[in-house]
PyMOL commands that place a pseudoatom at each C-alpha (Angstrom):
pseudoatom trace, name=CA, resn=UNK, resi=1, chain=A, elem=C, hetatm=0, pos=[0.000, 0.000, 0.000]
pseudoatom trace, name=CA, resn=UNK, resi=2, chain=A, elem=C, hetatm=0, pos=[1.332, 3.437, -0.909]
pseudoatom trace, name=CA, resn=UNK, resi=3, chain=A, elem=C, hetatm=0, pos=[2.060, 5.654, 2.074]
pseudoatom trace, name=CA, resn=UNK, resi=4, chain=A, elem=C, hetatm=0, pos=[3.137, 9.302, 1.765]
pseudoatom trace, name=CA, resn=UNK, resi=5, chain=A, elem=C, hetatm=0, pos=[6.671, 9.949, 2.975]
pseudoatom trace, name=CA, resn=UNK, resi=6, chain=A, elem=C, hetatm=0, pos=[5.963, 13.530, 4.069]
pseudoatom trace, name=CA, resn=UNK, resi=7, chain=A, elem=C, hetatm=0, pos=[2.932, 15.411, 5.354]
pseudoatom trace, name=CA, resn=UNK, resi=8, chain=A, elem=C, hetatm=0, pos=[1.188, 17.413, 2.625]
pseudoatom trace, name=CA, resn=UNK, resi=9, chain=A, elem=C, hetatm=0, pos=[1.477, 21.118, 3.348]
pseudoatom trace, name=CA, resn=UNK, resi=10, chain=A, elem=C, hetatm=0, pos=[-1.686, 23.249, 3.527]
pseudoatom trace, name=CA, resn=UNK, resi=11, chain=A, elem=C, hetatm=0, pos=[-0.477, 25.183, 0.471]
pseudoatom trace, name=CA, resn=UNK, resi=12, chain=A, elem=C, hetatm=0, pos=[-0.234, 22.053, -1.695]
pseudoatom trace, name=CA, resn=UNK, resi=13, chain=A, elem=C, hetatm=0, pos=[-3.521, 20.702, -0.313]
pseudoatom trace, name=CA, resn=UNK, resi=14, chain=A, elem=C, hetatm=0, pos=[-5.322, 23.968, -1.132]
pseudoatom trace, name=CA, resn=UNK, resi=15, chain=A, elem=C, hetatm=0, pos=[-3.809, 24.106, -4.636]
pseudoatom trace, name=CA, resn=UNK, resi=16, chain=A, elem=C, hetatm=0, pos=[-5.217, 20.653, -5.304]
pseudoatom trace, name=CA, resn=UNK, resi=17, chain=A, elem=C, hetatm=0, pos=[-8.653, 21.746, -4.094]
pseudoatom trace, name=CA, resn=UNK, resi=18, chain=A, elem=C, hetatm=0, pos=[-8.677, 25.042, -5.992]
pseudoatom trace, name=CA, resn=UNK, resi=19, chain=A, elem=C, hetatm=0, pos=[-11.320, 23.872, -8.492]
pseudoatom trace, name=CA, resn=UNK, resi=20, chain=A, elem=C, hetatm=0, pos=[-13.677, 22.424, -5.833]
pseudoatom trace, name=CA, resn=UNK, resi=21, chain=A, elem=C, hetatm=0, pos=[-15.459, 25.740, -5.285]
pseudoatom trace, name=CA, resn=UNK, resi=22, chain=A, elem=C, hetatm=0, pos=[-19.147, 26.293, -5.966]
pseudoatom trace, name=CA, resn=UNK, resi=23, chain=A, elem=C, hetatm=0, pos=[-19.597, 28.099, -9.268]
pseudoatom trace, name=CA, resn=UNK, resi=24, chain=A, elem=C, hetatm=0, pos=[-21.842, 31.136, -9.468]
pseudoatom trace, name=CA, resn=UNK, resi=25, chain=A, elem=C, hetatm=0, pos=[-24.888, 31.113, -11.723]
pseudoatom trace, name=CA, resn=UNK, resi=26, chain=A, elem=C, hetatm=0, pos=[-24.670, 33.459, -14.713]
pseudoatom trace, name=CA, resn=UNK, resi=27, chain=A, elem=C, hetatm=0, pos=[-27.792, 35.617, -14.312]
pseudoatom trace, name=CA, resn=UNK, resi=28, chain=A, elem=C, hetatm=0, pos=[-28.306, 38.618, -16.601]
pseudoatom trace, name=CA, resn=UNK, resi=29, chain=A, elem=C, hetatm=0, pos=[-30.985, 41.294, -16.851]
pseudoatom trace, name=CA, resn=UNK, resi=30, chain=A, elem=C, hetatm=0, pos=[-33.142, 41.074, -19.965]
pseudoatom trace, name=CA, resn=UNK, resi=31, chain=A, elem=C, hetatm=0, pos=[-32.964, 44.238, -22.084]
pseudoatom trace, name=CA, resn=UNK, resi=32, chain=A, elem=C, hetatm=0, pos=[-36.602, 44.226, -23.215]
pseudoatom trace, name=CA, resn=UNK, resi=33, chain=A, elem=C, hetatm=0, pos=[-38.498, 43.198, -20.073]
pseudoatom trace, name=CA, resn=UNK, resi=34, chain=A, elem=C, hetatm=0, pos=[-35.975, 44.040, -17.349]
pseudoatom trace, name=CA, resn=UNK, resi=35, chain=A, elem=C, hetatm=0, pos=[-36.462, 40.589, -15.794]
pseudoatom trace, name=CA, resn=UNK, resi=36, chain=A, elem=C, hetatm=0, pos=[-33.543, 38.479, -14.651]
pseudoatom trace, name=CA, resn=UNK, resi=37, chain=A, elem=C, hetatm=0, pos=[-32.861, 35.252, -16.571]
pseudoatom trace, name=CA, resn=UNK, resi=38, chain=A, elem=C, hetatm=0, pos=[-30.067, 32.784, -17.224]
pseudoatom trace, name=CA, resn=UNK, resi=39, chain=A, elem=C, hetatm=0, pos=[-27.790, 33.844, -20.049]
pseudoatom trace, name=CA, resn=UNK, resi=40, chain=A, elem=C, hetatm=0, pos=[-28.070, 31.824, -23.274]
pseudoatom trace, name=CA, resn=UNK, resi=41, chain=A, elem=C, hetatm=0, pos=[-31.661, 30.874, -22.372]
pseudoatom trace, name=CA, resn=UNK, resi=42, chain=A, elem=C, hetatm=0, pos=[-34.997, 31.981, -23.843]
pseudoatom trace, name=CA, resn=UNK, resi=43, chain=A, elem=C, hetatm=0, pos=[-36.905, 34.572, -21.803]
pseudoatom trace, name=CA, resn=UNK, resi=44, chain=A, elem=C, hetatm=0, pos=[-40.112, 32.664, -21.066]
pseudoatom trace, name=CA, resn=UNK, resi=45, chain=A, elem=C, hetatm=0, pos=[-42.190, 35.805, -20.361]
pseudoatom trace, name=CA, resn=UNK, resi=46, chain=A, elem=C, hetatm=0, pos=[-41.544, 37.492, -23.713]
pseudoatom trace, name=CA, resn=UNK, resi=47, chain=A, elem=C, hetatm=0, pos=[-40.403, 34.527, -25.839]
pseudoatom trace, name=CA, resn=UNK, resi=48, chain=A, elem=C, hetatm=0, pos=[-37.327, 36.350, -27.142]
pseudoatom trace, name=CA, resn=UNK, resi=49, chain=A, elem=C, hetatm=0, pos=[-33.822, 34.952, -27.522]
pseudoatom trace, name=CA, resn=UNK, resi=50, chain=A, elem=C, hetatm=0, pos=[-30.910, 36.981, -28.893]
pseudoatom trace, name=CA, resn=UNK, resi=51, chain=A, elem=C, hetatm=0, pos=[-33.294, 39.739, -30.005]
pseudoatom trace, name=CA, resn=UNK, resi=52, chain=A, elem=C, hetatm=0, pos=[-35.525, 37.409, -32.038]
pseudoatom trace, name=CA, resn=UNK, resi=53, chain=A, elem=C, hetatm=0, pos=[-38.998, 36.070, -31.288]
pseudoatom trace, name=CA, resn=UNK, resi=54, chain=A, elem=C, hetatm=0, pos=[-38.667, 32.328, -30.683]
pseudoatom trace, name=CA, resn=UNK, resi=55, chain=A, elem=C, hetatm=0, pos=[-41.760, 31.372, -28.667]
pseudoatom trace, name=CA, resn=UNK, resi=56, chain=A, elem=C, hetatm=0, pos=[-45.357, 32.505, -29.023]
pseudoatom trace, name=CA, resn=UNK, resi=57, chain=A, elem=C, hetatm=0, pos=[-46.460, 33.473, -25.526]
for i in range(1, 57): cmd.bond("trace and resi %d" % i, "trace and resi %d" % (i + 1))
show_as sticks, trace
zoom trace
């Protein structure tokens, strides 16, 4: 069984865990309605995506 020869320092331990953080959600304000929505998603209230009408609401 492999056993470490030295104790891992907090610096090395934290570098290894640097990508374990919780990512923030990318929320943007819609230009037409002023509502908040996820970026790269259709605004369900107006039916617009990227300035074009996609859904009939």
